[in-house]
N, CA, C and O of each residue as an XYZ file, in Angstrom:
624
protein
N      44.683     91.455     85.330
C      45.285     90.958     84.139
C      46.703     90.487     84.384
O      47.590     90.877     83.625
N      46.953     89.744     85.305
C      48.262     89.180     85.531
C      49.150     90.021     86.434
O      50.101     89.484     87.002
N      48.891     91.282     86.591
C      49.728     92.134     87.422
C      49.138     92.214     88.814
O      47.930     92.379     88.983
N      50.005     92.096     89.814
C      49.541     92.118     91.202
C      49.965     93.399     91.896
O      50.170     93.397     93.110
N      50.100     94.479     91.169
C      50.473     95.753     91.759
C      49.273     96.277     92.541
O      48.160     96.299     92.015
N      49.477     96.695     93.776
C      48.350     97.216     94.571
C      47.720     98.438     93.907
O      48.394     99.258     93.284
N      46.476     98.520     94.058
C      45.752     99.658     93.481
C      46.049    100.906     94.297
O      46.490    100.809     95.442
N      45.810    102.080     93.715
C      46.040    103.322     94.464
C      45.269    103.370     95.775
O      45.737    103.965     96.746
N      44.097    102.752     95.815
C      43.316    102.780     97.054
C      43.996    101.939     98.138
O      43.941    102.302     99.313
N      44.639    100.817     97.767
C      45.377    100.009     98.744
C      46.629    100.738     99.235
O      47.000    100.614    100.402
N      47.268    101.482     98.367
C      48.456    102.232     98.773
C      48.091    103.289     99.808
O      48.855    103.549    100.738
N      46.953    103.879     99.646
C      46.514    104.903    100.594
C      46.312    104.300    101.971
O      46.471    104.999    102.971
N      45.970    103.032    102.050
C      45.763    102.385    103.342
C      47.050    101.840    103.939
O      47.021    101.237    105.012
N      48.179    102.038    103.267
C      49.450    101.610    103.837
C      49.997    100.332    103.230
O      51.067     99.878    103.637
N      49.319     99.751    102.294
C      49.829     98.523    101.672
C      50.961     98.888    100.716
O      50.852     99.844     99.948
N      52.023     98.137    100.770
C      53.139     98.374     99.858
C      53.483     97.083     99.147
O      53.385     95.990     99.705
N      53.882     97.241     97.920
C      54.288     96.099     97.131
C      55.809     96.060     97.091
O      56.441     97.019     96.649
N      56.390     94.985     97.538
C      57.833     94.827     97.509
C      58.138     93.442     96.970
O      57.955     92.439     97.660
N      58.601     93.400     95.740
C      58.826     92.101     95.129
C      60.031     91.383     95.730
O      60.190     90.181     95.518
N      60.890     92.093     96.478
C      62.061     91.474     97.093
C      61.780     91.006     98.526
O      62.662     90.442     99.174
N      60.571     91.233     99.020
C      60.271     90.871    100.394
C      60.383     89.370    100.621
O      60.722     88.944    101.725
N      60.114     88.581     99.634
C      60.152     87.126     99.788
C      61.580     86.577     99.683
O      61.815     85.416    100.018
N      62.520     87.381     99.231
C      63.896     86.913     99.074
C      64.622     87.058    100.404
O      64.767     88.168    100.915
N      65.073     85.955    100.960
C      65.802     85.978    102.216
C      67.272     85.694    101.915
O      67.576     84.739    101.200
N      68.198     86.509    102.450
C      69.617     86.275    102.179
C      70.074     84.963    102.820
O      69.676     84.629    103.936
N      70.894     84.249    102.115
C      71.446     82.986    102.616
C      72.780     83.276    103.292
O      73.577     84.047    102.757
N      73.045     82.680    104.450
C      74.296     82.961    105.161
C      75.535     82.579    104.351
O      76.547     83.278    104.404
N      75.466     81.495    103.617
C      76.645     81.074    102.853
C      76.942     82.022    101.702
O      78.094     82.142    101.285
N      75.918     82.701    101.180
C      76.145     83.688    100.122
C      76.891     84.897    100.699
O      77.820     85.417    100.081
N      76.476     85.330    101.881
C      77.149     86.459    102.530
C      78.596     86.106    102.851
O      79.486     86.939    102.681
N      78.843     84.881    103.315
C      80.198     84.460    103.631
C      81.052     84.384    102.369
O      82.208     84.807    102.380
N      80.503     83.854    101.293
C      81.239     83.773    100.029
C      81.573     85.170     99.508
O      82.674     85.399     99.008
N      80.627     86.103     99.622
C      80.863     87.473     99.187
C      81.969     88.118    100.027
O      82.819     88.830     99.493
N      81.957     87.871    101.327
C      83.002     88.397    102.208
C      84.374     87.887    101.777
O      85.310     88.677    101.652
N      84.511     86.584    101.549
C      85.801     86.002    101.155
C      86.242     86.514     99.798
O      87.434     86.710     99.563
N      85.288     86.733     98.904
C      85.610     87.266     97.586
C      86.181     88.678     97.710
O      87.192     88.999     97.084
N      85.536     89.514     98.513
C      86.011     90.884     98.702
C      87.337     90.923     99.450
O      88.206     91.732     99.123
N      87.504     90.066    100.440
C      88.767     90.017    101.180
C      89.896     89.558    100.265
O      91.009     90.079    100.343
N      89.621     88.604     99.415
C      90.625     88.138     98.459
C      90.985     89.213     97.464
O      92.148     89.351     97.087
N      89.988     89.986     97.029
C      90.255     91.078     96.088
C      91.120     92.145     96.746
O      92.002     92.706     96.096
N      90.886     92.437     98.022
C      91.703     93.428     98.730
C      93.127     92.915     98.886
O      94.078     93.682     98.732
N      93.291     91.624     99.189
C      94.629     91.043     99.297
C      95.353     91.067     97.966
O      96.551     91.347     97.913
N      94.638     90.777     96.894
C      95.244     90.814     95.563
C      95.643     92.240     95.200
O      96.668     92.457     94.554
N      94.834     93.205     95.616
C      95.147     94.604     95.322
C      96.403     95.038     96.070
O      97.242     95.750     95.518
N      96.537     94.604     97.342
C      97.735     94.988     98.089
C      98.963     94.318     97.497
O     100.023     94.939     97.414
N      98.839     93.049     97.078
C      99.970     92.377     96.438
C     100.300     93.040     95.110
O     101.471     93.158     94.751
N      99.282     93.473     94.378
C      99.504     94.165     93.108
C     100.193     95.503     93.306
O     101.066     95.877     92.522
N      99.807     96.227     94.351
C     100.431     97.517     94.637
C     101.886     97.322     95.055
O     102.754     98.100     94.657
N     102.159     96.294     95.850
C     103.529     96.019     96.267
C     104.360     95.552     95.071
O     105.525     95.927     94.942
N     103.777     94.749     94.211
C     104.484     94.283     93.017
C     104.819     95.450     92.088
O     105.909     95.508     91.521
N     103.875     96.376     91.939
C     104.114     97.561     91.100
C     105.253     98.404     91.669
O     106.113     98.875     90.924
N     105.258     98.592     92.982
C     106.323     99.344     93.636
C     107.662     98.611     93.493
O     108.701     99.237     93.283
N     107.624     97.289     93.608
C     108.838     96.490     93.464
C     109.429     96.656     92.057
O     110.638     96.828     91.908
N     108.583     96.604     91.039
C     109.062     96.767     89.660
C     109.669     98.153     89.447
O     110.716     98.289     88.814
N     109.010     99.167     89.973
C     109.515    100.529     89.830
C     110.856    100.689     90.543
O     111.777    101.307     90.008
N     110.964    100.141     91.733
C     112.203    100.237     92.501
C     113.338     99.472     91.806
O     114.467     99.957     91.747
N     113.042     98.296     91.290
C     114.062     97.514     90.591
C     114.555     98.234     89.339
O     115.752     98.242     89.050
N     113.628     98.836     88.600
C     114.053     99.529     87.379
C     114.916    100.747     87.720
O     115.856    101.055     86.988
N     114.615    101.437     88.813
C     115.416    102.589     89.217
C     116.792    102.159     89.701
O     117.794    102.798     89.380
N     116.845    101.087     90.467
C     118.119    100.627     91.026
C     119.031    100.013     89.964
O     120.239     99.905     90.174
N     118.466     99.613     88.836
C     119.288     99.002     87.789
C     119.964    100.042     86.894
O     120.812     99.703     86.068
N     119.586    101.302     87.064
C     120.194    102.370     86.270
C     121.612    102.666     86.749
O     121.944    102.407     87.906
N     122.446    103.207     85.867
C     123.789    103.623     86.310
C     123.679    104.746     87.348
O     122.756    105.559     87.284
N     124.606    104.791     88.292
C     124.557    105.837     89.328
C     124.513    107.242     88.723
O     125.251    107.559     87.790
N     123.631    108.070     89.279
C     123.528    109.461     88.859
C     122.646    109.697     87.649
O     122.496    110.840     87.217
N     122.049    108.634     87.081
C     121.179    108.803     85.923
C     119.947    109.616     86.307
O     119.326    109.366     87.340
N     119.603    110.576     85.479
C     118.420    111.391     85.721
C     117.169    110.563     85.440
O     117.102    109.855     84.436
N     116.194    110.651     86.313
C     114.940    109.908     86.145
C     113.757    110.855     86.275
O     113.888    111.975     86.768
N     112.621    110.390     85.833
C     111.385    111.166     85.976
C     110.381    110.404     86.832
O     109.178    110.458     86.578
N     110.871    109.698     87.838
C     110.011    108.901     88.711
C     109.030    109.798     89.453
O     109.346    110.930     89.821
N     107.851    109.270     89.660
C     106.800    109.992     90.384
C     106.328    109.132     91.557
O     106.489    107.911     91.557
N     105.752    109.786     92.539
C     105.178    109.052     93.667
C     104.026    108.175     93.181
O     103.261    108.591     92.311
N     103.895    106.962     93.735
C     102.734    106.143     93.398
C     101.456    106.856     93.842
O     101.485    107.639     94.792
N     100.338    106.593     93.165
C      99.077    107.235     93.571
C      98.713    106.868     95.016
O      98.995    105.755     95.462
N      98.095    107.791     95.740
C      97.732    107.521     97.143
C      96.862    106.281     97.310
O      96.974    105.584     98.319
N      95.993    105.991     96.335
C      95.154    104.799     96.467
C      95.987    103.524     96.409
O      95.619    102.528     97.033
N      97.105    103.528     95.672
C      98.004    102.362     95.668
C      98.711    102.224     97.003
O      98.874    101.116     97.515
N      99.130    103.352     97.568
C      99.797    103.305     98.869
C      98.847    102.830     99.961
O      99.269    102.151    100.897
N      97.571    103.180     99.849
C      96.583    102.765    100.850
C      96.443    101.245    100.880
O      96.179    100.674    101.938
N      96.617    100.580     99.733
C      96.514     99.129     99.683
C      97.652     98.441    100.432
O      97.547     97.258    100.756
N      98.729     99.158    100.710
C      99.883     98.562    101.374
C      99.750     98.538    102.891
O     100.581     97.939    103.573
N      98.720     99.179    103.427
C      98.497     99.170    104.873
C      98.162     97.763    105.342
O      97.427     97.032    104.679
N      98.710     97.397    106.489
C      98.417     96.093    107.068
C      99.359     94.983    106.617
O      99.267     93.858    107.107
N     100.250     95.281    105.703
C     101.190     94.254    105.246
C     102.250     93.996    106.316
O     102.607     94.899    107.072
N     102.733     92.802    106.374
C     103.784     92.427    107.317
C     105.127     92.966    106.850
O     105.389     93.064    105.651
N     105.969     93.313    107.805
C     107.291     93.857    107.508
C     108.124     92.875    106.697
O     108.844     93.282    105.785
N     108.035     91.591    107.016
C     108.811     90.588    106.288
C     108.358     90.460    104.837
O     109.172     90.160    103.963
N     107.065     90.685    104.567
C     106.573     90.653    103.182
C     107.141     91.830    102.386
O     107.510     91.687    101.221
N     107.202     92.987    103.032
C     107.783     94.166    102.374
C     109.263     93.924    102.113
O     109.764     94.244    101.035
N     109.962     93.364    103.088
C     111.381     93.073    102.935
C     111.618     92.064    101.813
O     112.555     92.217    101.030
N     110.785     91.047    101.731
C     110.939     90.037    100.686
C     110.725     90.633     99.297
O     111.404     90.249     98.345
N     109.797     91.556     99.180
C     109.489     92.142     97.873
C     110.456     93.253     97.479
O     110.886     93.319     96.328
N     110.799     94.120     98.417
C     111.569     95.329     98.086
C     113.026     95.267     98.517
O     113.786     96.183     98.205
N     113.435     94.249     99.206
C     114.769     94.081     99.785
C     115.004     95.142    100.864
O     114.062     95.790    101.319
N     116.233     95.312    101.259
C     116.508     96.211    102.378
C     116.234     97.666    101.992
O     116.428     98.057    100.841
N     115.784     98.460    102.957
C     115.455     99.858    102.669
C     116.702    100.699    102.455
O     117.801    100.325    102.864
N     116.512    101.840    101.807
C     117.610    102.786    101.615
C     117.901    103.560    102.894
O     119.023    104.016    103.111
N     116.889    103.704    103.734
C     117.043    104.426    104.992
C     116.135    103.777    106.013
O     114.990    103.441    105.710
N     116.640    103.598    107.222
C     115.881    102.959    108.292
C     116.007    103.794    109.543
O     117.087    104.285    109.871
N     114.888    103.955    110.249
C     114.908    104.744    111.477
C     113.987    104.112    112.504
O     112.870    103.702    112.188
N     114.461    104.038    113.717
C     113.660    103.536    114.829
C     112.974    104.730    115.476
O     113.640    105.633    115.982
N     111.639    104.739    115.462
C     110.874    105.828    116.062
C     110.134    105.296    117.286
O     110.090    104.088    117.520
N     109.561    106.199    118.053
C     108.826    105.794    119.252
C     107.623    104.921    118.897
O     107.273    104.009    119.647
N     106.992    105.198    117.758
C     105.801    104.444    117.367
C     106.142    103.146    116.653
O     105.268    102.301    116.461
N     107.391    102.974    116.259
C     107.790    101.754    115.555
C     108.915    102.042    114.578
O     109.604    103.057    114.675
N     109.081    101.148    113.657
C     110.160    101.230    112.689
C     109.696    101.967    111.433
O     108.544    101.835    111.021
N     110.599    102.746    110.826
C     110.303    103.444    109.570
C     111.338    103.027    108.539
O     112.542    103.092    108.786
N     110.848    102.595    107.371
C     111.722    102.230    106.269
C     111.429    103.141    105.095
O     110.267    103.362    104.753
N     112.468    103.669    104.474
C     112.309    104.527    103.303
C     113.024    103.921    102.104
O     114.138    103.407    102.208
N     112.348    103.999    100.965
C     112.899    103.537     99.696
C     112.953    104.726     98.745
O     111.964    105.439     98.577
N     114.117    104.939     98.121
C     114.305    106.055     97.201
C     114.022    105.583     95.778
O     114.665    104.656     95.286
N     113.063    106.219     95.125
C     112.717    105.870     93.751
C     113.561    106.702     92.797
O     113.061    107.617     92.142
N     114.829    106.375     92.729
C     115.776    107.075     91.881
C     116.910    106.133     91.530
O     117.026    105.040     92.084
N     117.739    106.571     90.606
C     118.929    105.783     90.299
C     119.851    105.819     91.510
O     119.758    106.729     92.334
N     120.736    104.840     91.623
C     121.636    104.847     92.788
C     122.429    106.148     92.853
O     123.084    106.544     91.889
N     122.356    106.807     94.017
C     123.082    108.064     94.200
C     123.973    107.985     95.417
O     124.667    108.943     95.758
N     123.950    106.864     96.054
C     124.725    106.770     97.289
C     126.139    106.352     96.951
O     126.380    105.209     96.563
N     127.068    107.267     97.094
C     128.472    106.939     96.929
C     129.054    106.703     98.303
O     129.423    107.655     98.991
N     129.140    105.479     98.705
C     129.622    105.160    100.045
C     131.130    105.001     99.978
O     131.649    104.143     99.264
N     131.814    105.832    100.724
C     133.276    105.787    100.776
C     133.655    105.533    102.218
O     133.360    106.340    103.100
N     134.305    104.419    102.453
C     134.732    104.073    103.804
C     136.235    104.292    103.893
O     137.020    103.520    103.342
N     136.623    105.344    104.587
C     138.058    105.633    104.729
C     138.423    105.556    106.199
O     138.603    106.571    106.872
N     138.525    104.348    106.671
C     138.895    104.169    108.078
C     137.735    104.447    108.994
O     136.834    103.619    109.133
N     137.745    105.626    109.633
C     136.723    105.953    110.616
C     135.560    106.748    110.047
O     134.517    106.854    110.692
N     135.715    107.312    108.847
C     134.621    108.137    108.315
C     133.872    107.375    107.224
O     134.452    106.576    106.488
N     132.623    107.633    107.145
C     131.756    107.023    106.142
C     130.998    108.146    105.475
O     130.212    108.833    106.127
N     131.214    108.347    104.195
C     130.588    109.450    103.470
C     129.480    108.901    102.582
O     129.702    107.979    101.798
N     128.303    109.463    102.708
C     127.168    109.055    101.888
C     126.625    110.299    101.221
O     126.308    111.280    101.894
N     126.515    110.269     99.899
C     125.969    111.420     99.194
C     124.645    111.039     98.548
O     124.530    109.998     97.900
N     123.672    111.875     98.731
C     122.352    111.643     98.166
C     121.845    112.962     97.610
O     121.880    113.981     98.299
N     121.377    112.951     96.377
C     120.771    114.150     95.794
C     119.332    114.275     96.236
O     118.851    113.441     97.003
N     118.633    115.291     95.775
C     117.240    115.479     96.166
C     116.312    115.501     94.965
O     116.746    115.334     93.825
N     115.026    115.709     95.235
C     114.038    115.844     94.179
C     113.422    114.551     93.687
O     112.658    114.571     92.722
N     113.722    113.446     94.308
C     113.174    112.163     93.881
C     112.140    111.678     94.896
O     112.166    112.094     96.055
N     111.225    110.794     94.463
C     110.212    110.275     95.390
C     110.832    109.340     96.434
O     111.710    108.533     96.127
N     110.363    109.466     97.644
C     110.775    108.592     98.736
C     109.516    107.969     99.330
O     108.662    108.676     99.866
N     109.404    106.653     99.235
C     108.274    105.922     99.805
C     108.692    105.439    101.185
O     109.702    104.751    101.330
N     107.909    105.802    102.202
C     108.234    105.446    103.584
C     107.138    104.575    104.171
O     105.958    104.923    104.131
N     107.547    103.440    104.717
C     106.649    102.521    105.419
C     106.801    102.780    106.910
O     107.917    102.800    107.428
N     105.697    102.974    107.592
C     105.682    103.152    109.040
C     105.106    101.874    109.637
O     103.921    101.585    109.474
N     105.954    101.106    110.332
C     105.537     99.828    110.898
C     105.126    100.007    112.349
O     105.723    100.788    113.091
N     104.101     99.272    112.738
C     103.635     99.279    114.123
C     104.509     98.334    114.945
O     105.379     97.653    114.401
N     104.279     98.296    116.230
C     105.021     97.389    117.115
C     104.714     95.925    116.786
O     105.475     95.034    117.163
N     103.607     95.675    116.089
C     103.240     94.310    115.689
C     103.837     93.947    114.326
O     103.464     92.931    113.741
N     104.760     94.769    113.818
C     105.433     94.547    112.534
C     104.478     94.547    111.342
O     104.691     93.825    110.369
N     103.433     95.357    111.424
C     102.520     95.553    110.305
C     102.636     96.996    109.832
O     102.992     97.887    110.603
N     102.335     97.214    108.568
C     102.385     98.557    108.016
C     101.201     99.349    108.548
O     100.048     99.020    108.270
N     101.491    100.393    109.312
C     100.429    101.260    109.818
C     100.002    102.273    108.766
O      98.815    102.554    108.597
N     100.993    102.817    108.062
C     100.721    103.741    106.962
C     101.921    103.771    106.037
O     103.027    103.374    106.404
N     101.674    104.253    104.829
C     102.722    104.384    103.819
C     102.566    105.759    103.203
O     101.461    106.154    102.832
N     103.668    106.492    103.090
C     103.625    107.820    102.498
C     104.642    107.913    101.370
O     105.571    107.111    101.281
N     104.450    108.894    100.525
C     105.436    109.208     99.489
C     105.601    110.715     99.448
O     104.621    111.459     99.389
N     106.845    111.155     99.478
C     107.160    112.589     99.411
C     108.443    112.732     98.590
O     109.201    111.777     98.425
N     108.662    113.916     98.094
C     109.862    114.158     97.306
C     110.987    114.603     98.237
O     110.803    115.476     99.084
N     112.155    113.986     98.064
C     113.310    114.270     98.907
C     113.797    115.691     98.671
O     113.674    116.228     97.570
N     114.341    116.283     99.696
C     114.854    117.664     99.591
C     116.306    117.662     99.241
O     116.910    118.727     99.110
């Protein structure tokens, strides 16, 4: 009656009905899907960097010493920042609050707080004061100037 489902006796002999067996994937569909997913991942990393940029700008625009309730970005947002070029991070976030050259590469830290650095240059001494308890986002760059990992921890 119009249905071509194998009978129970045919199933016992090993016959299987698979309505998708005749569908063959097209190479251009797979390629289009790949580019779509790659573009979505790139947009997500740009979105995560843009979100961090907005948060950093709002914190830096506060008067020095203003109390804030900033929190670390979610780990899934930080994961999207992996693989970004150092120059892209610099263009979005400007110069880091702290920079360190490590054996594995360069480390840049951004403080998600109101400005607390009172830099006093009195001849030979340079005094920098920084409070604690605020989120610090650190980018770990590889020797190829790409972000290997990004972490966030609260400053001591």
